[in-house]
C-alpha positions as CSV (number, residue, x, y, z in Angstrom):
1,M,5.3,16.9,-14.3
2,E,2.7,14.8,-12.7
3,R,3.9,12.8,-9.7
4,I,3.0,9.2,-8.9
5,L,2.9,7.7,-5.4
6,V,4.7,4.3,-5.2
7,S,5.2,1.7,-2.5
8,A,8.8,2.1,-1.2
9,C,9.4,-1.6,-1.3
10,L,8.8,-1.6,-5.1
11,M,11.6,0.9,-5.4
12,G,14.1,-1.4,-3.6
13,R,13.8,-0.1,-0.1
14,R,14.0,-2.8,2.5
15,V,10.8,-1.8,4.4
16,R,8.7,-4.9,4.3
17,F,7.8,-6.8,7.4
18,D,10.5,-9.4,6.7
19,G,13.2,-6.7,6.2
20,R,13.2,-7.2,2.4
21,A,12.3,-5.2,-0.6
22,K,10.0,-6.4,-3.5
23,T,11.9,-4.4,-6.2
24,S,10.0,-4.0,-9.4
25,D,11.9,-4.4,-12.7
26,D,9.0,-2.9,-14.7
27,T,10.3,-0.7,-17.6
28,I,7.6,1.9,-17.2
29,L,8.3,2.3,-13.5
30,A,12.0,2.6,-14.3
31,A,11.3,5.3,-16.8
32,W,9.1,7.2,-14.3
33,R,11.9,6.9,-11.7
34,A,14.5,8.3,-14.2
35,E,12.1,11.2,-14.8
36,G,11.9,12.0,-11.1
37,R,8.2,11.4,-11.2
38,L,7.9,8.9,-8.3
39,V,7.1,9.6,-4.7
40,P,8.1,6.5,-2.7
41,F,6.3,5.8,0.5
42,C,5.8,3.0,3.0
43,P,2.7,3.6,5.2
44,E,3.6,0.8,7.6
45,V,7.0,2.3,8.4
46,E,5.7,5.9,8.4
47,G,2.9,4.7,10.8
48,G,5.5,3.7,13.3
49,L,6.1,0.0,12.7
50,P,9.7,-1.3,12.8
51,V,11.6,-3.3,10.2
52,P,11.6,-6.2,10.5
53,R,8.2,-6.7,12.2
54,P,5.7,-9.5,12.6
55,P,3.4,-10.0,9.6
56,A,-0.1,-8.5,10.0
57,E,-3.4,-9.2,8.4
58,I,-6.9,-7.7,8.5
59,E,-9.1,-9.8,10.7
60,G,-11.6,-11.8,8.8
61,G,-10.2,-10.4,5.5
62,A,-12.7,-7.6,6.1
63,G,-10.7,-5.1,4.0
64,G,-9.4,-1.6,4.4
65,A,-12.7,0.2,4.4
66,A,-13.9,-1.8,7.4
67,V,-10.7,-0.9,9.2
68,L,-11.2,2.8,8.4
69,A,-14.8,2.5,9.7
70,G,-13.6,0.9,12.9
71,A,-15.3,-2.4,12.1
72,A,-12.2,-4.5,11.8
73,R,-8.7,-4.6,13.2
74,I,-5.2,-5.5,11.9
75,L,-3.5,-8.2,13.9
76,T,-0.3,-10.1,14.1
77,P,-0.2,-13.9,14.3
78,E,0.1,-13.5,18.1
79,G,-3.0,-11.3,18.3
80,A,-1.3,-8.0,18.8
81,D,-3.4,-5.1,17.5
82,V,-1.4,-2.9,15.1
83,T,-4.4,-1.1,13.7
84,A,-3.4,2.3,15.0
85,H,-0.1,2.1,13.1
86,F,-1.8,1.2,9.8
87,L,-4.3,4.0,10.2
88,E,-1.6,6.5,10.9
89,G,0.4,5.4,8.0
90,A,-2.6,5.6,5.7
91,R,-3.3,9.2,6.9
92,Q,0.3,10.2,6.3
93,C,0.3,8.6,2.9
94,L,-2.8,10.6,1.9
95,A,-1.2,13.8,3.2
96,V,1.9,13.2,1.1
97,A,-0.2,12.3,-2.0
98,R,-2.1,15.5,-1.6
99,S,1.0,17.6,-1.1
100,F,2.4,16.4,-4.4
101,G,-1.0,16.5,-6.3
102,V,-0.9,12.8,-6.8
103,R,-3.9,11.2,-8.6
104,I,-2.3,7.8,-9.3
105,A,-0.6,5.3,-7.0
106,I,1.3,2.1,-7.7
107,L,1.1,0.0,-4.5
108,K,2.3,-3.5,-3.4
109,E,-0.5,-6.0,-4.0
110,G,-1.6,-8.3,-1.1
111,S,-0.4,-5.9,1.6
112,P,-2.8,-5.0,4.5
113,S,-1.9,-1.4,3.7
114,C,-1.3,-1.4,0.0
115,G,-3.3,-4.2,-1.6
116,S,-5.6,-2.9,-4.3
117,L,-7.3,-6.0,-5.6
118,R,-6.5,-8.7,-3.0
119,I,-5.4,-9.1,0.6
120,Y,-4.7,-12.0,2.9
121,D,-7.8,-13.5,4.6
122,G,-6.7,-12.8,8.2
123,T,-5.9,-16.5,9.1
124,F,-2.1,-16.3,8.4
125,R,-2.4,-19.4,6.2
126,G,-1.4,-17.7,2.9
127,R,-4.9,-17.5,1.5
128,M,-5.9,-14.4,-0.4
129,L,-9.3,-13.0,-1.2
130,P,-10.6,-9.9,-3.1
131,G,-10.1,-6.7,-1.1
132,E,-8.2,-3.5,-0.5
133,G,-5.7,-2.6,2.2
134,V,-6.2,0.4,4.5
135,T,-4.0,2.8,2.6
136,A,-5.4,1.8,-0.7
137,A,-9.0,2.2,0.5
138,L,-8.2,5.6,2.0
139,L,-6.6,6.8,-1.3
140,V,-9.4,5.5,-3.4
141,A,-12.0,7.2,-1.1
142,N,-10.2,10.4,-1.7
143,G,-10.2,10.2,-5.5
144,I,-6.7,8.7,-6.1
145,E,-6.6,5.7,-8.5
146,V,-4.6,2.8,-7.1
147,F,-2.9,0.1,-9.1
148,G,-1.0,-3.0,-8.0
149,E,2.5,-3.6,-9.3
150,D,1.1,-6.0,-11.9
151,R,-1.1,-3.2,-13.4
152,I,1.5,-0.5,-14.2
153,A,0.5,-0.4,-17.9
154,D,-3.0,0.4,-16.7
155,A,-1.6,3.2,-14.5
156,A,0.3,4.5,-17.5
157,R,-2.9,4.7,-19.5
158,A,-4.6,6.5,-16.6
159,L,-1.7,9.0,-16.4
160,R,-2.2,9.9,-20.1
161,R,-5.9,10.7,-19.5
């Protein structure tokens, strides 16, 4: 059975910065969960950040690839640099994905780790722009297809290929 990596917050785990979950009620995801197909993972927690924690955004909305290249940082509203935690979580996520032979991931959209199509712009004003989070960018760079929680049907089609 092929395994699928999934953001732990989508599975009901209270790992988000605010101590909450963002549990998905998607029927496809529920079926995969019942099959034992899912590998839940939170790169921010696994990278060493606590729950709860201050929110964080990629400076300038530069995107995960820029963070991976050392050209951008991930900061809290107070200016604390949490980049190292995000990089460590992304590396651990890739290692787990490889250990399970994952080729598809369902990640939480908008996150500085997991966003696949959009991230916050780095101003902490609630504005989003196109881009990927650090973990999503690392997974994609290593051949893993990443889908946000609003694209699970697309992920199911990719799984069937």
